[in-house]
C-alpha positions in Angstrom: 12.4 16.0 -35.0 14.0 12.3 -34.6 16.4 10.7 -32.5 18.3 7.8 -33.6 20.1 6.3 -30.6 23.4 3.8 -31.6 24.0 4.3 -35.0 26.9 5.4 -37.4 25.8 9.0 -39.1 26.7 7.2 -42.4 23.5 4.8 -41.4 21.2 7.1 -40.6 21.9 9.3 -43.6 21.1 6.5 -45.7 18.0 5.4 -44.1 16.8 9.1 -44.5 17.2 9.4 -48.1 15.9 6.1 -48.2 12.6 6.6 -47.4 12.6 10.2 -47.7 12.7 11.3 -44.3 12.0 15.2 -44.0 12.1 15.9 -40.5 15.1 17.0 -38.4 16.8 13.3 -37.6 19.9 14.1 -34.1 22.2 10.8 -34.7 23.0 9.5 -31.2 26.1 7.2 -31.6 27.3 7.2 -28.7 23.9 7.3 -26.7 24.9 10.1 -24.7 21.6 11.8 -24.7 19.7 8.7 -24.2 21.5 8.4 -21.2 21.3 11.6 -19.8 17.3 11.5 -20.9 17.6 8.2 -18.4 19.6 9.8 -15.8 17.6 12.8 -15.7 14.0 9.9 -15.1 12.3 11.2 -18.9 13.2 7.2 -20.1 13.1 3.8 -17.5 15.7 2.2 -19.6 17.9 2.4 -22.5 15.6 1.8 -26.0 16.3 -1.8 -27.9 14.2 -3.8 -30.4 13.0 -5.2 -27.2 12.1 -2.2 -25.2 10.4 0.3 -27.9 7.0 1.3 -26.4 8.7 5.0 -24.5 7.6 8.2 -25.2 9.1 11.4 -23.8 7.0 14.6 -24.6 8.2 18.2 -25.6 5.8 20.5 -24.1 5.1 24.6 -25.7 8.6 25.2 -23.8 10.8 23.0 -24.5 10.3 20.9 -21.5 11.2 17.8 -21.6 8.7 15.2 -19.7 8.1 11.0 -19.6 4.9 10.1 -21.4 2.6 7.8 -21.6 3.6 5.4 -24.7 0.4 3.0 -23.4 -2.0 6.3 -24.4 -1.0 8.0 -27.1 -3.3 10.4 -26.9 -2.4 11.9 -23.8 0.8 12.0 -24.4 -0.5 14.0 -27.5 -2.3 16.3 -25.8 0.2 16.8 -23.5 3.2 17.7 -26.2 0.1 20.3 -27.4 -0.6 21.9 -24.3 0.0 25.2 -25.4 2.2 24.7 -28.3 2.1 26.9 -31.5 4.3 27.6 -34.6 6.5 30.3 -34.7 5.1 31.2 -38.1 2.1 30.1 -39.8 2.2 26.9 -42.2 -0.5 27.9 -44.3 1.4 30.6 -45.8 5.0 28.8 -46.5 5.4 27.9 -49.9 6.7 24.8 -50.5 9.8 26.0 -51.9 10.6 28.1 -47.8 9.2 24.7 -46.1 12.5 23.5 -45.5 13.4 26.4 -44.0 10.4 26.9 -42.5 10.6 23.3 -41.0 14.0 24.0 -39.8 13.4 27.5 -38.3 10.2 25.5 -36.5 13.1 23.1 -34.8 16.1 25.5 -34.3 17.8 24.9 -36.7 18.8 28.7 -37.3 22.2 27.6 -38.9 20.1 25.5 -41.7 17.1 28.0 -41.7 18.7 31.7 -42.5 20.6 31.0 -45.9 18.1 30.2 -47.4 15.7 32.6 -46.3 18.0 35.0 -46.8 18.4 34.2 -50.4 14.5 33.9 -51.1 14.4 37.7 -49.7 15.7 38.7 -53.1 13.8 36.8 -55.4 11.5 38.5 -57.4 8.7 35.7 -56.4 5.9 37.5 -55.0 4.4 34.9 -53.0 7.7 33.7 -51.8 9.3 36.8 -51.0 6.6 37.5 -48.4 6.7 33.8 -46.5 10.7 35.3 -46.3 9.7 38.2 -44.4 7.7 36.7 -42.6 10.0 34.5 -41.4 12.6 37.0 -40.7 10.4 38.7 -38.7 10.8 35.4 -36.5 13.7 35.3 -36.7 14.4 38.8 -35.8 12.0 38.6 -32.7 13.2 35.2 -31.3 17.2 37.1 -31.4 15.3 39.9 -29.2 14.1 37.5 -27.1 17.3 35.6 -26.2 18.9 38.6 -25.7 16.7 39.9 -23.6 16.4 36.3 -21.9 20.3 36.2 -21.1 20.9 40.1 -20.0 18.3 38.9 -17.7 20.0 35.7 -16.6 23.6 37.3 -16.2 21.5 40.4 -14.0 20.8 37.8 -12.2 23.9 36.3 -11.2 23.4 33.2 -13.6 26.4 33.5 -15.4 26.9 30.0 -16.9 22.8 29.9 -18.1 23.6 33.8 -20.1 26.8 32.4 -21.3 25.2 28.9 -23.1 22.3 31.6 -24.6 24.8 34.2 -26.0 27.2 30.8 -27.2 24.3 30.4 -29.1 22.9 33.5 -30.9 26.9 34.0 -31.7 26.6 30.7 -33.3 22.9 30.3 -34.7 22.5 33.7 -36.3 26.9 35.2 -36.9 24.9 36.9 -40.0 22.7 39.4 -37.6 24.8 42.4 -35.8 23.7 40.8 -32.6 26.2 38.1 -32.8 28.4 40.4 -32.3 26.7 41.8 -28.6 26.7 38.4 -27.6 30.3 37.5 -28.9 31.4 40.4 -26.8 28.7 39.1 -24.0 30.4 36.3 -23.6 34.3 37.4 -23.6 33.2 39.6 -20.5 31.3 36.8 -19.0 34.8 34.3 -19.5 35.9 36.1 -16.6 33.3 34.9 -14.1 34.9 31.9 -11.9 31.8 29.6 -12.6 32.2 30.2 -16.3 35.3 29.5 -16.2 35.1 26.0 -14.4 32.2 25.2 -16.8 34.5 25.7 -19.8 36.4 23.6 -18.6 34.6 21.0 -17.5 33.0 21.1 -20.7 36.6 21.1 -22.5 37.7 17.7 -20.5 34.2 16.2 -21.4 34.0 16.7 -24.9 38.2 15.6 -24.9 36.9 12.4 -23.0 34.2 11.5 -25.0 35.7 11.7 -28.4 39.3 9.8 -27.7 38.3 8.0 -25.4 34.8 6.7 -24.6 33.9 6.3 -28.9 36.9 4.6 -29.2 36.3 0.3 -30.5 39.4 -0.1 -28.2 37.8 -1.3 -24.9 40.8 -0.5 -22.8 40.9 2.9 -24.0 36.9 2.9 -23.1 37.8 1.6 -19.9 40.4 5.0 -19.5 37.8 7.1 -21.1 34.9 5.9 -17.5 37.9 6.3 -15.5 38.7 9.8 -16.4 34.6 10.4 -16.1 35.5 9.7 -12.7 37.6 11.9 -12.1 36.0 15.2 -14.0 33.3 14.9 -12.0 35.9 14.5 -8.4 37.8 17.7 -10.0 34.4 19.7 -11.2 32.1 18.4 -8.8 29.3 21.7 -9.6 29.3 21.2 -12.9 26.6 21.0 -15.9 29.6 18.6 -17.2 30.1 16.6 -14.1 26.3 15.6 -14.5 26.2 14.6 -18.0 29.1 12.9 -17.1 27.9 10.6 -14.0 25.2 9.8 -16.4 28.1 8.5 -18.8 29.5 5.8 -16.5 
């Protein structure tokens, strides 16, 4: 997966099409994700043409670590430790490779419709591969449902809410999505979840209506609102993100 900081979606789309880039690209237009990585110590400073030599490695569990850019072999070894495909690509026909790739990178919304269509095909090889991907999806859903329940039962209501939210969105055509939505409704009454949602809504509003504005005065207002958010919701995830955006 590629992350493109500071560019527009239109420019990135043009580049991807021109150069036939086949892997997922995340457009970090306002550089908020980059700032979050810096705040977490995963990047040393802002990426620029004068500062391109940095490495950030995701391990097999999806946890990010700072890598050693001067030793690519070491960074690669760190990334590969315990890593494995959800579904072996060796048996995936070319027609299903985009869906397989999307699924491997957690883009279920992209993969699911393609897999559903492939399950109805008369091509035996494509159908068999689609069934393997479908099995992987169902296993992933079951694992996440178990994880969410365990988090909720352990008092971690907000992490549980986020897992259920992802399930209800990414797998909306599966019956578990309704269960996840029901659990989300139940968790909304929790004080911690309520505060997290209020803070997230405020942060999204600040980012969309002020920080992304081309007008300098509105950007300055946005910075002031970030500070207010931090003071109003000090212990929330949104407050931690706001700190990295200042």
